[in-house]
C-alpha positions as CSV (number, residue, x, y, z in Angstrom):
1,M,4.6,4.4,7.0
2,P,3.8,5.2,10.4
3,T,6.1,3.3,12.7
4,A,8.4,5.2,15.0
5,W,11.6,3.1,14.3
6,L,11.1,4.2,10.5
7,D,10.4,7.8,11.3
8,S,13.8,7.7,13.3
9,L,15.7,5.9,10.5
10,V,14.2,8.7,7.8
11,A,15.3,11.4,10.2
12,W,19.0,10.1,10.5
13,I,19.3,9.3,6.7
14,S,17.9,12.9,6.1
15,A,20.7,14.4,8.5
16,H,23.3,12.0,7.3
17,P,22.5,11.4,3.5
18,H,26.5,10.5,2.6
19,A,26.6,8.0,5.8
20,A,23.7,6.3,4.4
21,G,25.5,5.5,1.3
22,L,28.1,4.0,3.1
23,L,25.5,1.7,4.9
24,I,23.9,0.7,1.7
25,A,27.3,-0.3,0.4
26,A,28.2,-2.1,3.5
27,I,24.9,-4.0,3.1
28,A,25.9,-5.0,-0.6
29,F,29.5,-5.8,0.4
30,C,28.4,-8.2,3.2
31,D,25.7,-9.9,0.8
32,A,28.7,-10.3,-1.8
33,L,31.2,-11.6,0.5
34,A,31.9,-15.6,0.5
35,V,30.0,-17.4,3.3
36,V,29.0,-14.3,5.0
37,G,26.5,-13.4,2.3
38,I,24.4,-16.3,3.4
39,A,23.4,-14.8,6.6
40,V,22.6,-11.1,5.0
41,P,19.1,-10.4,4.5
42,A,19.8,-8.2,1.5
43,L,16.4,-8.4,-0.1
44,P,14.2,-6.7,2.6
45,L,17.0,-4.4,3.5
46,L,17.6,-3.1,-0.2
47,F,13.7,-3.0,-0.5
48,A,13.6,-0.7,2.4
49,V,16.4,1.4,0.9
50,G,14.3,1.5,-2.4
51,A,11.3,2.7,-0.6
52,L,13.3,5.7,1.0
53,I,14.5,6.6,-2.6
54,G,10.8,6.6,-3.7
55,L,9.7,8.6,-0.9
56,G,12.5,11.3,-1.6
57,H,14.9,10.6,1.2
58,I,17.8,9.3,-0.6
59,D,18.9,10.0,-4.0
60,G,18.2,7.2,-6.5
61,S,21.5,7.4,-8.5
62,Y,23.6,7.8,-5.3
63,A,22.2,4.9,-3.8
64,L,22.4,2.8,-6.9
65,A,26.1,3.6,-7.3
66,C,26.8,2.9,-3.5
67,A,24.9,-0.6,-3.8
68,A,26.9,-1.5,-6.9
69,I,30.3,-0.6,-5.7
70,G,29.6,-2.4,-2.4
71,A,28.7,-5.6,-4.2
72,F,31.7,-5.2,-6.7
73,A,34.1,-4.8,-3.7
74,G,32.5,-7.8,-1.9
75,D,32.8,-10.1,-5.1
76,G,36.4,-8.7,-5.5
77,L,37.4,-9.8,-1.9
78,S,35.4,-13.3,-2.7
79,Y,37.4,-13.5,-6.1
80,W,40.9,-13.0,-4.0
81,I,39.9,-15.5,-1.3
82,G,39.2,-18.2,-4.2
83,H,42.4,-17.1,-5.7
84,R,44.7,-17.4,-2.6
85,W,43.3,-20.7,-1.6
86,G,43.0,-22.3,-5.1
87,P,42.0,-26.0,-5.1
88,H,42.1,-26.2,-1.3
89,L,39.3,-23.7,-1.0
90,S,36.9,-26.5,0.0
91,E,39.3,-27.7,3.1
92,Q,39.2,-24.2,4.8
93,W,36.9,-23.9,7.9
94,L,34.7,-21.3,6.4
95,F,33.9,-23.5,3.4
96,R,34.0,-26.7,4.7
97,R,30.2,-26.5,6.1
98,Y,28.7,-25.9,2.7
99,P,30.2,-28.2,0.3
100,Q,27.1,-28.4,-1.5
101,L,26.9,-24.7,-2.2
102,L,30.2,-24.9,-3.4
103,A,29.4,-27.9,-5.6
104,R,26.3,-26.0,-7.2
105,G,28.5,-22.8,-7.5
106,E,31.1,-24.8,-9.4
107,R,28.8,-26.5,-11.7
108,L,27.1,-23.2,-12.7
109,F,30.3,-21.5,-13.3
110,R,31.7,-24.2,-15.4
111,R,28.5,-24.5,-17.5
112,H,28.2,-20.9,-18.2
113,G,31.7,-19.3,-17.7
114,S,31.5,-15.6,-17.7
115,M,27.7,-15.5,-17.9
116,G,27.6,-17.6,-14.8
117,I,28.8,-14.6,-12.8
118,L,25.9,-12.6,-13.9
119,I,23.5,-15.6,-13.4
120,A,24.6,-16.4,-10.1
121,R,23.9,-12.8,-8.8
122,F,20.4,-13.8,-8.8
123,V,20.6,-17.3,-7.5
124,G,20.0,-17.0,-3.8
125,A,22.6,-18.8,-1.5
126,V,25.2,-19.6,-4.5
127,R,25.6,-15.7,-5.1
128,P,28.5,-15.3,-2.8
129,F,30.3,-18.6,-3.7
130,V,30.7,-18.1,-7.5
131,P,33.4,-15.2,-7.4
132,A,35.3,-17.3,-5.0
133,I,35.0,-20.2,-7.4
134,A,36.0,-17.9,-10.3
135,G,39.4,-17.0,-8.2
136,M,39.7,-20.8,-7.4
137,L,39.9,-21.8,-11.0
138,R,42.1,-18.9,-12.1
139,M,39.7,-16.8,-14.2
140,P,41.6,-14.0,-15.9
141,L,41.0,-10.5,-14.3
142,K,40.2,-9.1,-17.7
143,R,37.2,-11.5,-18.2
144,Y,36.0,-11.3,-14.5
145,L,36.0,-7.6,-14.0
146,P,33.8,-6.6,-16.6
147,A,31.5,-9.5,-16.1
148,S,31.2,-8.6,-12.1
149,L,30.6,-5.1,-12.7
150,V,27.9,-5.7,-15.2
151,A,26.5,-8.3,-12.7
152,C,26.6,-6.0,-9.6
153,V,25.0,-3.0,-11.3
154,A,22.0,-5.1,-12.6
155,W,21.7,-6.7,-9.3
156,A,21.7,-3.3,-7.5
157,A,18.8,-2.0,-9.9
158,A,17.0,-5.2,-9.7
159,F,16.9,-5.4,-5.9
160,L,16.3,-1.6,-5.4
161,A,13.7,-1.3,-7.9
162,P,10.6,-3.0,-6.2
163,G,11.1,-0.6,-3.1
164,W,11.7,2.4,-5.2
165,I,8.4,1.6,-7.2
166,F,6.9,1.1,-3.9
167,G,8.0,4.2,-2.3
168,A,7.2,6.4,-5.2
169,S,3.5,5.5,-5.4
170,Y,3.2,4.9,-1.4
171,D,1.2,8.2,-1.1
172,A,-0.8,7.6,-3.9
173,V,-1.9,4.1,-2.8
174,A,-1.8,4.2,0.8
175,A,-4.2,7.1,0.9
176,V,-7.2,4.8,-0.1
177,A,-5.6,1.2,0.0
178,D,-3.2,1.3,2.9
179,K,-4.9,-1.3,4.8
180,L,-5.4,-3.6,1.9
181,A,-1.7,-3.5,1.5
182,I,-1.0,-4.3,5.2
183,V,-3.4,-7.2,4.9
184,L,-1.9,-8.7,1.9
185,F,1.6,-7.9,3.3
186,T,0.8,-9.8,6.5
187,L,-0.8,-12.6,4.6
188,L,2.3,-13.2,2.4
189,A,4.5,-13.0,5.8
190,A,2.5,-15.8,7.2
191,L,2.8,-17.8,4.1
192,A,6.4,-17.4,3.9
193,L,6.8,-18.3,7.5
194,V,4.9,-21.3,7.1
195,W,6.5,-22.4,4.0
196,A,10.0,-22.0,5.8
197,V,8.9,-23.9,8.7
198,V,7.6,-26.6,6.7
199,L,10.5,-27.0,4.3
200,Y,13.2,-26.4,6.7
201,T,12.0,-28.8,9.4
202,Y,11.4,-31.5,6.8
203,R,15.2,-30.8,5.5
204,W,16.6,-30.9,8.8
205,F,14.9,-34.1,9.7
206,A,15.7,-35.7,6.5
207,D,19.4,-34.6,6.8
208,H,19.7,-36.0,10.4
209,A,17.3,-39.0,9.9
210,N,19.9,-41.7,10.2
211,N,21.6,-40.0,13.1
212,L,18.2,-39.9,14.8
213,L,17.4,-43.5,13.9
214,A,20.8,-44.6,15.5
215,R,20.3,-42.8,18.6
216,A,16.7,-44.3,18.9
217,L,18.1,-47.6,18.3
218,K,20.8,-47.3,21.1
219,W,17.9,-45.8,23.4
220,T,16.0,-49.0,23.0
221,H,18.9,-51.3,23.7
222,A,19.7,-49.4,26.9
223,H,16.0,-49.6,28.1
224,P,14.7,-52.8,27.1
225,R,11.1,-52.6,28.8
226,L,10.2,-49.3,27.4
227,G,12.3,-49.6,24.1
228,R,10.6,-52.8,23.0
229,Y,7.7,-50.6,22.1
230,A,9.8,-48.2,20.1
231,A,11.9,-50.9,18.7
232,A,8.7,-52.2,16.9
233,L,8.5,-48.8,15.4
234,I,12.0,-48.3,14.2
235,D,12.9,-51.7,12.9
236,P,16.3,-51.0,11.0
237,N,15.3,-53.9,8.4
238,R,12.2,-51.9,7.3
239,P,12.7,-49.2,4.6
240,E,10.0,-47.0,6.2
241,S,11.7,-47.0,9.6
242,T,13.5,-43.5,8.8
243,S,10.1,-42.0,7.9
244,L,8.3,-43.4,11.0
245,V,11.0,-42.0,13.2
246,L,10.4,-38.5,11.6
247,L,6.7,-38.9,12.0
248,A,7.1,-39.8,15.8
249,A,9.4,-37.0,16.6
250,C,7.2,-34.6,14.9
251,L,4.2,-36.2,17.0
252,L,5.9,-35.7,20.0
253,A,6.6,-31.8,19.4
254,I,3.3,-31.2,18.2
255,G,1.5,-33.3,20.9
256,W,3.5,-31.2,23.7
257,A,2.7,-28.0,21.9
258,W,-1.0,-28.9,21.6
259,F,-1.4,-29.8,25.4
260,A,0.7,-26.6,26.7
261,W,-1.7,-24.4,24.4
262,L,-4.9,-25.9,25.6
263,A,-3.6,-26.0,29.2
264,A,-2.9,-22.2,29.0
265,L,-6.6,-21.6,27.6
266,L,-8.1,-23.7,30.5
267,A,-6.3,-22.0,33.1
268,R,-7.3,-18.5,31.8
269,G,-10.8,-19.8,31.1
270,G,-11.1,-17.8,27.8
271,P,-9.4,-16.3,25.2
272,L,-5.6,-15.4,25.6
273,A,-4.3,-11.8,25.7
274,I,-2.7,-12.3,22.4
275,D,-6.2,-13.6,20.9
276,R,-7.7,-10.1,21.7
277,S,-4.8,-8.1,20.5
278,I,-5.1,-9.8,17.0
279,Y,-8.5,-9.7,17.1
280,D,-8.6,-5.8,17.7
281,A,-5.7,-5.5,15.0
282,M,-7.6,-7.4,12.4
283,S,-10.8,-5.5,13.1
284,L,-9.0,-2.1,12.3
285,L,-7.7,-3.7,9.0
286,R,-11.1,-4.3,7.5
287,N,-11.7,-2.8,4.3
288,P,-13.8,-3.7,1.2
289,L,-11.5,-5.2,-1.1
290,A,-9.8,-7.2,1.5
291,D,-13.2,-8.5,2.8
292,Q,-14.3,-9.7,-0.6
293,L,-10.9,-11.9,-0.9
294,M,-10.8,-13.0,2.7
295,A,-14.5,-14.2,2.5
296,S,-13.6,-16.2,-0.4
297,L,-10.5,-17.8,1.0
298,A,-12.3,-18.5,4.6
299,S,-14.8,-20.9,2.3
300,I,-12.0,-23.2,1.3
301,G,-12.6,-25.4,4.2
302,D,-16.2,-25.8,3.8
303,A,-17.7,-29.2,3.3
304,Q,-18.6,-28.5,-0.2
305,V,-15.1,-28.0,-1.0
306,L,-13.5,-30.9,1.2
307,V,-16.1,-33.6,0.5
308,P,-15.9,-33.9,-3.0
309,A,-12.1,-34.2,-3.1
310,S,-12.2,-36.6,-0.2
311,V,-14.9,-38.9,-1.9
312,V,-12.8,-39.1,-5.2
313,A,-9.8,-40.1,-3.5
314,L,-11.6,-42.7,-1.5
315,A,-13.2,-44.1,-4.5
316,W,-9.8,-44.4,-6.3
317,L,-8.2,-46.2,-3.6
318,L,-11.4,-48.6,-3.5
319,W,-11.2,-49.0,-7.3
320,R,-7.6,-49.9,-7.0
321,K,-8.2,-52.0,-4.2
322,R,-6.1,-50.4,-1.8
323,W,-8.1,-51.4,1.2
324,M,-5.5,-50.4,3.8
325,A,-5.0,-47.1,2.4
326,A,-8.9,-46.3,2.0
327,A,-9.5,-47.6,5.7
328,H,-6.9,-45.0,7.0
329,W,-8.2,-42.4,4.8
330,L,-11.7,-42.7,6.0
331,G,-10.5,-43.1,9.5
332,A,-8.6,-39.8,9.3
333,L,-11.5,-38.0,8.2
334,V,-14.3,-39.7,10.3
335,F,-12.7,-39.8,13.6
336,G,-10.9,-36.6,12.9
337,L,-14.4,-34.9,12.6
338,A,-15.7,-36.8,15.6
339,L,-12.7,-35.9,17.7
340,T,-12.8,-32.1,16.8
341,A,-16.7,-31.8,17.5
342,L,-16.1,-33.6,20.9
343,L,-13.3,-31.2,21.9
344,G,-15.6,-28.5,21.1
345,A,-18.4,-29.8,23.1
346,V,-15.8,-30.1,26.1
347,V,-14.0,-27.0,25.9
348,D,-16.2,-23.9,26.5
349,M,-14.3,-20.9,24.7
350,P,-16.4,-17.6,24.4
351,R,-16.6,-16.7,20.7
352,P,-15.1,-13.3,19.4
353,P,-17.8,-10.6,19.3
354,T,-18.6,-10.7,15.5
355,A,-18.6,-14.6,15.2
356,P,-21.9,-16.2,14.8
357,S,-22.8,-19.5,16.3
358,G,-21.0,-22.5,14.6
359,F,-17.6,-20.9,15.1
360,G,-16.0,-22.4,18.2
361,F,-12.7,-23.8,19.6
362,P,-11.1,-25.4,17.7
363,S,-12.0,-24.3,14.2
364,I,-13.6,-27.5,12.7
365,A,-12.9,-25.9,9.2
366,V,-9.2,-25.4,9.9
367,T,-8.9,-28.6,11.6
368,M,-10.6,-30.9,9.0
369,T,-8.6,-29.1,6.3
370,T,-5.4,-29.8,8.0
371,I,-6.4,-33.4,8.3
372,T,-7.7,-33.7,4.9
373,L,-4.7,-32.5,3.0
374,G,-2.0,-33.2,5.6
375,F,-3.0,-37.0,5.4
376,F,-3.3,-37.1,1.6
377,A,0.2,-35.4,1.8
378,V,1.4,-38.7,4.0
379,L,-0.5,-41.0,1.5
380,I,1.5,-39.8,-1.8
381,A,4.8,-38.3,-0.3
382,R,6.3,-41.7,-0.1
383,E,5.8,-42.3,-3.4
384,L,7.8,-39.2,-4.4
385,P,11.6,-39.2,-5.0
386,G,14.2,-37.6,-2.4
387,R,13.3,-34.0,-1.5
388,R,10.3,-33.8,-3.7
389,R,8.5,-35.3,-0.9
390,V,8.1,-32.3,0.7
391,W,5.8,-30.5,-1.9
392,P,2.5,-32.2,-0.6
393,Y,3.2,-30.9,2.6
394,L,4.1,-27.5,1.7
395,L,0.9,-27.4,-0.4
396,S,-1.1,-28.3,2.5
397,G,0.5,-25.7,4.8
398,V,-0.4,-22.9,2.3
399,V,-3.9,-23.9,2.0
400,V,-4.3,-24.2,5.8
401,T,-2.6,-20.8,6.2
402,L,-4.7,-19.2,3.6
403,L,-8.0,-20.5,5.4
404,G,-6.8,-19.8,9.1
405,F,-5.7,-16.1,8.1
406,A,-8.9,-15.2,6.3
407,R,-11.0,-16.8,9.2
408,L,-8.8,-14.8,11.6
409,Y,-9.3,-11.5,9.5
410,L,-13.1,-11.7,9.4
411,G,-13.3,-12.1,13.3
412,A,-14.7,-15.8,12.9
413,H,-12.2,-17.3,15.4
414,W,-9.5,-16.3,18.0
415,L,-5.9,-17.0,17.2
416,S,-6.2,-19.8,19.6
417,D,-9.1,-21.4,17.6
418,I,-6.9,-21.5,14.5
419,A,-3.6,-22.6,16.1
420,G,-5.3,-25.2,18.1
421,G,-7.2,-26.6,15.1
422,M,-4.0,-26.6,13.3
423,L,-2.0,-28.4,16.1
424,F,-4.9,-30.9,16.8
425,G,-5.2,-31.7,13.1
426,V,-1.4,-32.2,12.7
427,A,-1.2,-34.6,15.8
428,W,-3.9,-36.6,14.7
429,L,-2.6,-37.1,11.0
430,L,0.8,-37.8,12.3
431,A,-0.5,-40.5,14.9
432,L,-2.5,-42.0,11.9
433,G,0.6,-41.4,9.5
434,I,2.4,-43.7,11.7
435,A,-0.1,-46.5,11.9
436,Y,-0.6,-46.3,8.0
437,R,3.3,-46.2,7.3
438,R,3.8,-49.0,10.0
439,H,1.1,-51.6,8.0
440,V,1.4,-50.6,4.5
441,A,4.6,-51.3,2.3
442,R,3.0,-51.5,-1.1
443,S,3.6,-48.7,-3.5
444,F,0.9,-47.4,-5.9
445,L,0.6,-44.9,-8.8
446,M,0.6,-41.4,-7.2
447,R,0.1,-39.2,-10.1
448,P,-3.4,-40.6,-11.0
449,L,-4.6,-40.0,-7.5
450,A,-2.9,-36.7,-7.0
451,A,-4.5,-35.5,-10.1
452,L,-7.9,-36.5,-9.1
453,F,-7.7,-35.2,-5.6
454,Y,-6.1,-31.8,-6.3
455,G,-8.0,-31.3,-9.7
456,T,-11.3,-32.0,-7.6
457,F,-10.3,-29.7,-4.8
458,L,-9.5,-26.9,-7.1
459,V,-12.6,-27.1,-9.1
460,A,-14.7,-27.3,-5.9
461,V,-13.0,-24.0,-4.7
462,L,-13.6,-22.2,-7.8
463,W,-17.2,-23.2,-7.8
464,H,-17.9,-22.7,-4.3
465,T,-16.3,-19.8,-2.9
466,P,-17.7,-17.1,-5.2
467,R,-21.1,-18.4,-4.1
468,E,-20.4,-18.4,-0.5
469,S,-18.5,-15.3,0.1
470,E,-21.4,-13.0,0.1
471,R,-23.2,-14.9,2.4
472,L,-20.2,-15.1,4.7
473,L,-19.5,-11.6,4.6
474,A,-23.1,-10.8,5.7
475,Q,-22.3,-12.9,8.6
476,F,-19.4,-10.8,9.8
477,V,-20.5,-7.2,9.6
478,P,-18.8,-4.8,12.4
479,A,-20.6,-4.5,15.6
480,P,-22.9,-1.4,15.6
481,P,-21.7,1.7,17.8
482,A,-22.8,1.4,21.7
483,H,-22.5,5.1,22.1
484,T,-26.2,6.8,21.6
485,L,-26.9,10.6,21.5
486,A,-30.0,12.5,21.6
487,M,-31.0,14.2,18.4
488,E,-31.5,17.6,19.6
489,D,-28.2,17.4,21.9
490,W,-26.3,16.2,18.7
491,W,-27.7,19.0,16.6
492,R,-26.8,21.6,19.2
493,H,-23.5,20.5,20.9
494,D,-22.9,16.9,21.1
495,W,-21.6,16.9,17.5
496,T,-18.4,18.1,18.8
497,T,-17.9,14.7,20.7
498,L,-17.6,12.7,17.3
499,P,-14.1,12.3,15.7
500,T,-12.8,15.1,13.7
501,R,-10.3,13.2,12.0
502,R,-9.8,9.6,10.6
503,N,-8.2,7.3,13.1
504,E,-4.8,6.7,11.2
505,H,-1.1,7.3,12.6
506,S,0.0,8.9,9.4
507,S,-1.0,12.5,8.8
508,S,-1.6,11.8,5.1
509,L,-4.1,9.1,5.9
510,A,-5.8,11.0,8.8
511,W,-8.6,12.8,6.7
512,P,-10.5,15.6,8.5
513,L,-14.0,14.5,8.9
514,D,-16.0,17.5,8.1
515,L,-19.4,16.2,7.6
516,Q,-22.2,14.7,9.8
517,V,-25.4,13.6,8.7
518,A,-28.4,12.6,10.6
519,G,-31.3,10.7,8.7
520,P,-31.5,8.4,5.7
521,L,-29.1,8.9,2.8
522,Q,-31.4,8.6,-0.2
523,P,-32.7,12.5,0.3
524,L,-29.2,13.6,0.3
525,R,-28.0,11.4,-2.6
526,S,-30.9,13.0,-4.7
527,Q,-30.0,16.4,-3.9
528,L,-26.5,16.1,-4.7
529,E,-27.2,14.2,-8.0
530,A,-29.4,17.1,-9.1
531,A,-26.4,19.5,-8.5
532,G,-24.1,17.2,-10.8
533,W,-22.8,14.6,-8.2
534,R,-22.8,10.9,-9.2
535,V,-22.8,7.9,-6.9
536,Q,-19.8,5.5,-7.4
537,S,-20.7,1.9,-6.1
538,Q,-17.8,0.0,-4.0
539,A,-15.0,-1.0,-6.3
540,D,-14.4,-4.6,-6.5
541,W,-11.5,-6.4,-7.8
542,V,-12.5,-6.4,-11.3
543,A,-12.8,-2.8,-11.2
544,T,-9.3,-2.2,-9.3
545,L,-7.7,-4.2,-12.1
546,G,-9.0,-2.0,-14.5
547,L,-6.7,0.7,-13.1
548,L,-3.9,-0.8,-15.1
549,D,-5.8,0.2,-18.3
550,D,-4.3,3.2,-19.4
551,D,-6.7,3.5,-22.4
552,T,-9.4,4.4,-19.9
553,S,-10.2,8.3,-19.2
554,P,-9.4,9.5,-15.8
555,L,-13.0,10.2,-14.9
556,Q,-14.0,6.5,-15.8
557,Q,-11.6,5.0,-13.5
558,P,-13.0,4.1,-10.1
559,V,-12.0,5.8,-6.7
560,L,-10.7,3.0,-4.5
561,P,-12.7,2.3,-1.2
562,A,-11.5,3.4,2.3
563,T,-12.9,2.4,5.7
564,L,-13.5,4.0,9.0
565,D,-13.1,1.9,12.1
566,G,-13.7,-1.1,10.2
567,H,-16.7,0.0,8.4
568,A,-16.9,0.5,4.5
569,E,-18.3,3.4,3.0
570,A,-22.1,3.8,2.9
571,L,-21.9,6.3,0.2
572,L,-19.3,7.6,-2.2
573,M,-20.2,10.3,-4.4
574,L,-18.1,12.2,-7.0
575,H,-18.3,15.7,-8.7
576,P,-15.9,16.6,-11.7
577,G,-13.5,19.3,-11.1
578,S,-12.0,22.0,-13.2
579,D,-10.1,19.4,-15.6
580,G,-10.0,15.9,-16.4
581,K,-7.5,15.2,-13.7
582,Q,-9.4,16.5,-10.7
583,Q,-12.6,15.7,-9.2
584,Y,-14.4,16.1,-5.6
585,A,-15.4,13.3,-3.5
586,L,-17.7,12.9,-0.6
587,R,-17.2,9.9,1.7
588,L,-19.8,8.9,4.3
589,W,-19.5,6.0,6.9
590,Q,-21.5,4.9,10.1
591,A,-20.8,7.3,12.7
592,P,-19.5,5.8,16.0
593,A,-22.5,6.9,17.8
594,R,-26.3,6.2,17.4
595,L,-29.3,8.6,18.1
596,H,-31.8,7.6,20.5
597,D,-34.8,7.6,18.1
598,G,-33.3,5.2,15.8
599,T,-32.5,8.1,13.2
600,P,-29.2,6.9,11.4
601,L,-26.1,8.9,12.0
602,W,-23.1,9.2,9.7
603,I,-19.8,11.0,9.6
604,G,-17.7,11.7,6.5
605,T,-15.1,13.7,4.7
606,T,-15.0,15.8,1.4
607,Q,-11.9,15.4,-0.7
608,T,-10.1,17.0,-3.7
609,L,-8.8,14.1,-5.6
610,H,-6.0,14.5,-8.3
611,Y,-5.2,11.7,-11.0
612,V,-1.7,10.3,-10.9
613,R,-0.1,7.3,-12.6
614,P,3.0,6.2,-10.5
615,F,5.6,5.0,-13.0
616,D,2.8,4.9,-15.6
617,V,1.7,1.6,-14.0
618,A,-1.7,2.2,-12.8
619,G,-3.8,5.3,-12.6
620,L,-5.1,6.5,-9.1
621,W,-7.1,9.0,-7.6
622,Q,-5.0,10.6,-4.7
623,P,-6.5,12.7,-2.2
624,Q,-5.0,16.2,-1.7
625,Q,-4.1,17.7,1.7
626,D,-6.4,20.7,1.3
627,P,-10.2,19.6,1.1
628,S,-11.5,23.2,0.9
629,A,-12.4,23.2,-2.7
630,A,-14.5,19.9,-2.3
631,H,-16.1,21.2,1.1
632,D,-17.1,24.5,-0.7
633,E,-18.6,22.6,-3.5
634,L,-20.6,20.2,-1.2
635,R,-21.8,23.5,0.8
636,K,-23.0,25.0,-2.4
637,A,-25.1,21.6,-3.6
638,L,-26.6,21.6,-0.1
639,H,-28.2,25.1,-0.4
640,G,-31.7,25.2,0.9
641,S,-31.4,22.0,3.1
642,D,-31.6,21.9,7.0
643,V,-27.7,22.5,7.2
644,R,-25.5,24.3,9.8
645,E,-21.8,24.7,9.8
646,E,-19.5,25.9,12.6
647,A,-15.9,25.6,13.4
648,H,-15.1,22.7,15.8
649,P,-14.0,24.4,19.2
650,R,-10.9,22.2,19.5
651,T,-9.5,22.1,15.9
652,G,-11.0,25.0,14.1
653,N,-11.8,23.0,11.2
654,R,-15.6,23.7,9.4
655,I,-17.9,21.0,10.4
656,L,-21.1,20.8,8.1
657,R,-24.0,19.1,9.7
658,V,-27.2,18.0,7.8
659,R,-30.5,16.8,8.8
660,T,-32.2,15.0,5.9
661,G,-36.0,14.2,5.6
662,D,-37.7,10.8,4.9
């Protein structure tokens, strides 16, 4: 965990372990307090505390006790507040703003009684209200206190456990899969952000629709000339007026954001600073396991996926004689594609260094996926009851986010390409959605159409993405190094210019690079195989999931891949150690320099690996801090080769140089 703020926090906690317990209790107390608990992000905070427990910076039993006591005290105060105000609780200013949560909490408590206190502990926003409701309904203390104590202990254990497990296994996992974990965490964060934006934006507009409609009507009366155009859109006699107002308001906001973004790009004449920063960050996060996943996700916006689902939906609409819906559906796709292609031809945006031709501004795949799934959501959402209408939009947001993130990770587009495609697609589907809702009032059976469209989309994804991922990955290989060296200069002295440690902030991940190889790898591989070393191919997701199998012997479990400057290992070889839970590893990557005569140059590390099973969940080969045993084993296996070994003049580490023949 290489961040400065976390290092400072760990140092503070190490120096003040008892104060850390008070902090944990305060977090739990505020989370349990009526109304206040809504605003307290207890889950991420307690996850962080659990991680510090797993890393050994906080005593686990002490932290668990503090969290449970804090929650118990917060529940107790909430119970007293409810008991104090009784039936008038909902009239108090703190509670008047949340009548729906009070009602949900009361229904939960009346239905489950004492068990409801335990259940409510794990039910989000209702959690801080149920103890107050128990007090309001005069639940006897002899029933309330045991139920609250059990609930608080169970809650503290459940909220601390994920971080605890993560912290305990962090060193083992991060040594070889730290970048994969960061990629997955960032993807989940992006999905959570989009989910929250779509959900709460929809709910806010839905809750304020009548007020917005009344204001819009008032404006049309005050401005008769301009208002007559808006009045046609928000006719109060039409049941769709509320939906039209929502779409129009979203169109104005998205349209403004789109033109502001485009103006910034045109004014700069190229990618923004944030585009380059994110591109560089994603390049450093490249690793083989994430590459495989992202290449599959990057293919879900291809024509081979979108066209079958779109054709099936169009055929169903034509079969059901929904001519207007079919016309708008066809218009959304055809004109959306034409407008996107036209915009790409007009705006000359330089591509990222790793992006081949065909990947430009805005991203056609992202735009068309936004339009296809988004307008289909417009088609079917009106047929759903109440708040369930948001689900098609949520699904569209999730799919587009997966696609956009994957293409951003691979370096296919700048962030501006992705964001521009999303905004343009949303603006177009909103404009078309207003036209469709304005002219179509007939309802139709939504379920068969939704099943056909989403079913076809899923089948196309499962069929296409595994076939396309390898070809797509081949297009986005990291750029070759620009720095060049002469062979003899490298052999004599320029080897000291190459990195001596892996470029990682954490010392546990900054492995020493104690091996440099010039020439093809096959002769080296053959010599090491003769000495008892074996080659391991890159572990894929199937092999990685096999780490959960505790029946497989340690030496049969794969060593997870690692990267250097975004490059996957060119060679990974293993040699058994002194027992079945230790082995030596050799990892070689493309060096950050080339030789003038075209001879390939490699840089690598030797490692002593130890087999661990954190919490007996999965088996992992964890690199040890002292690689000398593996280095000596490799040196012995290379006896008789063209080899030199010298101490690096700056670090003092032994660097082994090897020249291989053809």
